[in-house]
N, C-alpha and C positions, 0 to 999 in steps of 0.2 A: 570260486575262481582260483586255479592253481597255476603257479609259474615256477619252473625249475631252472636253476642256474648251474652251469658247469664252470668250475674255476680250477686254475692250474697254479701251483706254487712257484716261488722264485728261488733264487740262489740262497744257499744257507739251509735249505730243507733237506739236502742230501745227507745220507748216513752210510757208512761202510756196509757193503753187502745188501743194500736195500733192493737190488734187482733180482737177487737169488730166487725168491719164491715164484717170481713171474716166469722164470725160465722153465718151470715145470709144466707150463701150459703148452699145448700143441701149437707149433708154428712160431712161437716167440723167438726161440733161439735162431732159427733161420732168418727171421725178419731182422733181428739185431745184427746178425753177421752181414747181411746185405747192406744195412745202413752203415755199419762200421767201415765196410770197404768203400762205400760212396764218399764218406767224409774223412777217411784215413785216421780213424780213432777207434781203438778196441773197446767198444761200449760194454761188452760182456766182461772183460777183465776189470775195467774200472767200476762196473756196477756190482761185481761179486767178490773180487779179491783185493782191490786196492784199499789202502788205509785212509784215514781221515785227512791226512795232510795231502795225499795225492789227489783226492777228489775235491780238495779245497781250491786247487788250481783252476782259475777262471776258464781257461781254454778247455778243460776237461769237464768241469761241473755243469756248464751251460748246455752242451749237447747231451750230456747224460740225463739232465733233468727233463729236457724236451722229449728225448727218446723214451724215458720211463713213463712220462705222462701219456704219450701216444700209445704205448703198449697197453697201459691200463684202460685207456679209453676204448681201444679196439677190442680188448677182452670183454668190456662191458656191453658194447652194442654192435660189434662187428665193424666192417669198413666204413659204413656210413654212421660214424660214431657220434655225430652231432644231432642225429635225427630225433632222439628222445628228449632233447632239451629246448628251452625257449629263449635262453640268453646265455652268452659265454663271456668270460673274462679271465685274464691271467695276471699274476703279480710279477712285474718286471720281466725276466726272461720267459716266464709263464705265458706272456702274451703271444709268443710264437706257437706254443702248444695250442692256445685258444684259437689262434688264427687258422691252424690246420683243422681243428675241430669244427670251426665255422665254415670250412670249405674254401677259405680265401687262398690258402696255400696247400699244396700237396704235402704229405709227410716228408718226402724227399727234399722238397724245396725248403721247408721249415728247418730241417736238419742241416742242409747246406748253408743256409743263412745263419743259423745259430752257431755253427762251427766258425764261420768268418767273424761273427759278432764276438764270440769268446776269445778268439785270437787277437782281435783288434783291441778289446778291452784289457786283455792281459798285457799287451804291449804298452798301452796307455798307462796302466797301473804301475808298470816297471819304472817309469820315469821318476816317481817320487814314492816314498814309503807311505802308503795311505791305507785306510780301512774304514770300517763301519761299526757302530754300536747301537743297540736298541735301548731306549730309555723306557722303562716300565713305570707307569703311573705319572701323575703330573698333568696339568692342563696346558693346552697350546699357548694360552696367554702368558704363562710363566716360562714354558720350555723354549719357545721360538726366540724370544729376545736373548735368553741366556746362551743359546747356541750361536747366535749372531755375535754376541760379545766375545766368544771364544774363537770366532772365525770358522765355525763349523756350518755345514749345510744340512737342513732337514731333508734328507734324500728320500725317505719314505715317511709319509704321514698316513699311518695305518688305521687311525681311529681307535676307539676303545682303550684310550690311555697308553698308546704305543706310538712313539716317533723314533725313527732311526736316523742317527746323526752320521755324517760322513766328513772326512777330512784327513789331515796328516796324522802321523803317529803321535807327534807332539801335542796336537790339538786334542786328540782322543785321550791322551794321558792326562791332560789338564781337566777334561770333562770327568774322568774317573775320580779325580781329587775334588772336584767342585761341581756337584750335581745341582740341577735346577730345583727350586723349591717344589716339594710334593713328589719328586721322583723317588721311587723305592729302590730301584736297581739300575745299573748301567751294565749291559751284557754285550761283550764283544761278539761279533758275528763271524761265521765261518766263510768269510769272503776275503779276496786278496786285493781289494782296491776300494777307492771312494767312488762307487758307482752312482750314477744319476747326479753328478756334479760337474763343474767345469773341468775337473781333472780328466774327464772322458771325452773332451772335445776332439782329440785326434781319432778316436774310434768312430765318431759321427762321420767324419770325412771318409773313412775307410768303408763304412756301411753305405754311404751314398753311392760309391762306386759299385759296391757289391750288388745292389738292387737294380742296377741298370738293365740287366737282361732277365730279371725275375718275372716268371709268369704268375700273375695274380688274378683272382676272380673277386667279384663282390661277395662278401660273406653271406651265407644262406641264413644265418641267425644274427640277431642284434649283438654287436660286439661292443662291450663297455670298455672305454679306453682309460688307461692309467693316468693319462695327462690331465684330464679334467672331469672324468666320470661321464663324458658324453657318449651317446650311442653312435657308432660308426657303421655306415651301411655301404660305403664305396671302398673297393679294394685298393685303389690308388691312395686314398686318404689314409687307410689303415697302414699301408706300408710306410708312408711318410711319417706317421706317428711312431712306428716301430724303430725307424732310424733315429729320430730326434730324442726318443725316450731314454737313450743311454746316458744323456747328459742332463736330463730334466728330472725333477722329483717325481716319485710315484705317489699319486694321490689315491691310495686305496680307500681312504675315508670317503672320498667323493664317489668312488665306485659303489660302495655299500649304500650310500644315500640314493644313488640311481637304482640299485636293486629294490630299495623300499618304494621308490616312485613307480617302478614297473610292477609292483605287487608280488615280488618273489616270495614264495612260500616254502621252498626247500632248496638246499645247496649241497652239491656233491663236489668234493675236492679230489682231484686226481693224485696219483702217486708222485712223489713221496708226501702223502697227505698228513695234515694235522695242524699246520701253522694257520692257514686261512680259516679252517673250521674253528680253531681256538679264538680267533679274532671275532668271527661271526657270532659265536655263542654270547659274547659280551655286547656286541654292537647291534645285533639283529635279533632281539628277543622274539620268540614265537615262531621263528623260521627253523624248520627241520634241518639238521646237519648230518652229513655222512662223510667220513674220511675213508677214502678208498686206498688203504695202506698195502694190503696184500690180496691175493686171490680169495682168501677166506671172507673178504668183505663183498665179493661180487654178488652173491645171492641177495643180500640186503640192499645193495645199490640197485640191482635190477628190479626188486620189488618196489623201491621208491620211484624209479622211472615209470614203471607200469602203473603205479597209483596215480601219478600225475598225468600220464597219457590217457587214462580212462576218465579224467575229470575235465570240466570246462577250463580253458586257459584264457588269459587276456587276449582280446581281439588282435592286438598287434603291439608287442612291447616296443617295436621300432618307431611307432608313431607318437 
């Protein structure tokens, strides 16, 4: 029994120029130009020419990540790009990429929503100087009380010895000087705010208005939610979770536990890939992993999809 999961990375995975190789594929430039016009953001410029600081801007990074993920997904399997998979999930803003892959949102709707999401979160982040930092190593039993003592929020609980803390600049500086027991390193992330915390409450209100006229369908594939690792099968519930997600912690550890329960045997991460594959290598031993970083990885990804398509799968991961 083989089960293939498609995952999409979140903010911080972007790197200068990472879209450049994808523009060499037929039709990609035209698609990106149309999306850029629709959301009033030059995705090609930011994905090929902008520097690290420019693409760190939340209002830029989030649409760029979703567009890149959708481009790589379409290059892999065409317009019906969720068809070769059994389960989908995304980390933070990657949930919008996953929602489009599952057919709950069109690509255009996902990009329109993520553009509003990025702008709203950037505005919320501008109120106070905040940020995020990854703690590598350490057990939750030691890390979580230590973060609470410093006034920080465990914004991402990623599993495999990685928790991301979020809070004010002063709180993060205190963390750098006073690491929890067992933590090897504290690594500042390439983000411009304390996402998935109470600092993002104004963005939730903005998104609630933004989804009022959104056309949404029930996902065609089981969608594993960041909130609690639960499988979501209704479009309305999926959108509700997308809205509240911006101020709630990302429980990627629970998503991976769900993957195990569903019998996932292989995982493909969309562009800009690497982060989630790295976590899965430590947390999901025995599961095949493939990071779809550039078009050079497409043949291997297609082979993995074909291998799973030709083998028996779980009767219904949604059940």
